[in-house]
N, C-alpha and C positions, 0 to 999 in steps of 0.2 A: 339564310333567313329571308323572309319575304320582303320585297319592296314593291311599291306601286308605280309602275311605269307610266310615263306620259303618253306612250304609244298604245297603251291598252284601251280597248273600247270602254266607254264610260259605264256601260252596264256591268262590267266586271269589277268595278271599283266599289268595295263595300262601304258606302258612305255612312251606313248605320253605326259603324265602329270607329269612324274617323272624326276628327274635329270638323266643324262646319266649313272652315276655309282650307282644310287639307285636301285640296282637289288637284290631282295631276292634270297637266295641261299640255296641249299641242296646238299652238297657234300657227296656222299655215296659210300662205297666200295661194291664189290660183296658180296653176302650173306655169302659165305664160308669164306671170309676174315674179316667179320664184328665181332666186339667184343660185339655186342648187346648193344652198348653204344652210346649216342649222346651228343654233347655239343651244347647248344643254345648260340649263340653269339649275344650280344646286344650292339648296337652303342650308342654314347653319344648324348647330348642335341644339337638339331639343325643339327645333322649330318645324315649320311646314312650308308649303309653297306660297303661303300668304306673304312670306318674307322675300321670296325671289321673284314673284309675279310682277311687281312694279318695274323692275329692271327689264324683265322679259317684254313687257308692253312697249317700253321705249325702243327696244331693239326691233320689235315687230313693225313699229311705225316706219322704219327706214327700209323696209322690204326684205328683211331677213326672218326666216322662220325660227321659232323657239319651242323648246320642250322643257317641261319640269316634272320631276318625279318626287315621291315621298320616300326618303331614305329608310332603310330597315330600322324597326323599333320606334319610328317617329309617327306623329300624327294621331295616336290612339287616345280617344277621349276618356275611356274608362281608366282611372288612375291606377288601379291595381294591376290591370293588364299592361298598362304602360310601364309601370315599375318592374314588372316581371320581364318584359321584353328588353328593357334597358339594362337589366342585370345580366342578360344573356348575350347581348350583341357584342360583336368583335369588330375591331378596326377593319379587318378584311371583308366583313359583310358590307360595310359602306363602300369600300373600294371596288369590290366585285359587282355591286349593284350599278355603279357608274360605268364600269367596263362593259357590262351587259347593255346598258342604255346606249353607249357609244356604238356597240355592234349593231343594235337595232337601228340607230340613226343612219348607219352606212347602208342599210337596205333601201333607204329612200333618198339619200343625199351623197354627193361626192365629197363634200367638204364639211367637217365637223369642228366647231369651236366650243369653248366652254367658259361659263361664268360661274363664280361661286362666292358666297358670303360666309365669312368667318370659318367654321369648320369646312363648309363647302368650298371656301377658297383654298384651304389646304388640300382638299381632295382634287380640286382643279389643277393645282400645281403638280401633284403626283401624276395626274394623267398627262400633263405636258411633259414631265420628265420621262414618262414611258413612251413618248412620241405618239400618243393616242389621238391628239388633237393638233390642229394647225395654228391656233391662237388661243390665248388664255387671258381672261380679265378677272380680277379678284377685288373684293372689298373687305377690309379688315381681316385679312387672312390669318387664321389661328395657327400659326406655326411657331409661336413663342408665347407660351402662356405665363401668367403670373407665377412667381416662385412658390407662392403658397399652394398653388394647385399641385405642383410637383411634390411638395412636402407632404401634403395631405394624402395624395394617392400613394406615395411611398409607404406611409404609415397605415392607411386604411383601404388602399385600392384592392385588396384581396377580399374585403368584406362586402357582402351584398346588402348594403344599407342605403337608405334614402334620406336626404336632407332637404327639408322644405325651403323654398325660395319665395320671398314676399314680392309679389308682382303688383300689389295694390298701389304702390307709390311710383311706379314706372311712368315717366312722362309720355312714352310712346307705346301704344298697344302693339303687341306682337303675339301671335298664336304660338305659345311655347309651353313646355312643361313647367309646372310650379314646384319642381323638385330636381335634385341632382342625385344620381346613383353613383356610388363610389367606384364600382367596377367599370361602369360606363365611362366615368371621368378619366379613369386610368387609361382606357383605350384612346381617348382624345389626346391625352398627354403623349402617348406612344405615337399617334399619328403625327403630331406636331414635330416630334423628334426625328421621325423617319423622313418627313417632308424636308426638313432643314438639311439632312444629309444628302439628299438627291437633287437639290436645286441646281447643282452644276451640270446636270444632264439636260436641262431645259434649253432648247435652241429656238423655239418658236417665239413670235412677238408676244410680249406680256405687258399688260397694263395693271398697275397696282394703285388702288384708290384707298386712301387712309385719312385719318384725322389725328392731329396732335392732341386732341381732347378725348381720344379713345381711352376709356378707363379699364379696358380688359386686355387689349392687344397693344403692346408697347410700340410707340412711334418709330422705334429703331428698325422695325420689321421691313418696311419698304427698302431701306438702304441695304439691309442684309440680303434681300432678294436681288437687288440690283448688282451687288458685288459678286454674288455667286452664280447667277444665271448667265449662261454663255450667249444667249440670244439677246435681241434688243428689248430693253425694259423702259417703260415710261411710268413715271410716278405722278399722280395727281393728289393734291391735298384739299380736303374739304373740312376746314376747322370749325364750321358752324355745326357740324354733326358729331355724334358720338359713335358708339360701336355699331349699332344697328343702322347702318348707312342707308339701305334701300328705303327704310320707313321714316327716316329723319327729315329735317327741314330741307336738306339739299338733295333729297332722293331723286327728284325729277331731273335735276341737272346732272347728277351722277349717272343716271340711266341714259340720258342723252349723250353724255361723253363716252360711255361704254359702247353705245350703239355706233357712234362715230368711229371709234377705234376698230370695231369689227367691220364696219363698212369699208374702211381703208384697206383692210386685209383682202377684200374681194375685188379691188380695183387693179 
């Protein structure tokens, strides 16, 4: 399934079918200023690069290049096309897209790190477990979903149906789908389960950013990661924020702390 790479020339990105802020990016310094390191930034479920870009900009400020892509079946502004795509997408489509992006990154850089928000965090942890990256930072990693999500997908996950989501009362604007597809949600639950199973394979430095006030991903997740991961794990708490950490009130501080984490990996 198609994804939109941050390394693709802009003229190849079909902006006419994507959300206004669904723009893949590649922020790079002049070659003499480059640290020969890049961070791949991965947005969350149903979202776009609008969600990952704030963190990317903070990383870029400290001299590290960043790239962000649009995951398969994401960012499509026509709701019928979006629902059709989300009804067909598989977990491995998301993982293979990131594997491809990492391979492209290695064409330009010797060192590749990864940052992910929510589902993007789960994907980042999988890449770390596969030893595809040298460092990993995540915010609100979706590796342990609410029990209701598991129950609903167990009962309805085989049905290609869509449930509307009310975004009108959200305090924070995020460019996301206003629906949930049952088949797609089942893939998210599957990804979370697989990620938990392979955490023990991670040996690279890992930063986990979370909030005790996250209403979607349980605050026990960072401790679970710390217990199972074999490499060094640092946990940062940002309790003024909710689930969508990059866009919440502490987003700038979170981005700065993530940037500092990656900078230390280059020293």
